[in-house]
C-alpha positions in Angstrom: -15.0 -12.4 4.3 -16.2 -9.4 6.9 -13.1 -7.3 4.5 -15.5 -8.1 1.6 -17.9 -7.7 3.0 -16.7 -4.0 4.4 -15.0 -2.9 1.3 -18.3 -3.4 -1.3 -20.0 -1.4 1.2 -17.5 1.2 1.3 -17.6 1.2 -2.7 -21.5 1.2 -2.8 -22.0 4.5 -0.7 -19.0 6.2 -2.9 -21.4 5.5 -6.0 -24.4 6.4 -4.2 -23.4 9.7 -4.6 -21.4 9.3 -7.9 -22.6 10.9 -11.5 -24.0 8.0 -13.3 -20.9 8.2 -15.5 -18.7 7.8 -13.1 -19.3 4.5 -11.0 -16.3 2.9 -9.5 -15.4 0.0 -9.5 -13.1 -2.4 -7.3 -9.9 -3.2 -9.1 -6.9 -5.9 -8.1 -3.5 -6.6 -9.6 -2.4 -3.4 -8.3 1.1 -3.7 -6.9 5.1 -2.0 -6.7 7.4 -1.0 -4.4 10.4 1.8 -3.4 13.1 2.4 -1.1 13.2 4.6 1.9 16.5 5.6 3.7 17.0 6.0 7.5 19.6 6.5 9.6 21.6 8.4 7.3 21.2 6.4 4.1 22.6 3.5 6.6 19.6 1.7 6.4 17.7 0.7 3.1 14.1 -0.8 3.7 11.9 -1.5 0.9 8.4 -1.1 1.3 6.1 -3.5 -0.9 2.5 -3.3 -1.7 -0.2 -5.8 -4.7 -3.9 -5.9 -4.0 -5.2 -9.4 -4.6 -8.8 -8.5 -4.7 -10.7 -4.8 -3.7 -10.6 -3.1 -0.9 -7.5 -5.2 0.2 -3.5 -4.2 0.0 -1.2 -6.2 2.2 1.8 -4.7 2.6 5.5 -5.4 3.5 8.5 -4.5 4.9 12.0 -5.6 3.9 15.3 -4.6 5.2 17.6 -4.3 2.2 21.0 -3.3 4.0 22.8 -1.0 6.1 26.3 0.9 5.1 29.1 -0.1 7.1 30.7 3.3 8.9 27.3 5.5 8.7 26.9 7.1 12.5 23.5 7.0 13.8 22.0 10.5 14.2 21.1 11.8 17.0 
């Protein structure tokens, strides 16, 4: 609840200085993911996110694989 209130205050502050025809609204339904390689390609991680309500973006890191035989860089 506190987070919702804070997001509302940020949105109100932005709209206070925005041009009348360019007011911002909080959105939902944004989601996506990307893959990142670490350890010279030996480890693959996925970063996923979504916006279930305006101002809230939970994200998750997921380990996908480690390629055998890859050396770690130091």
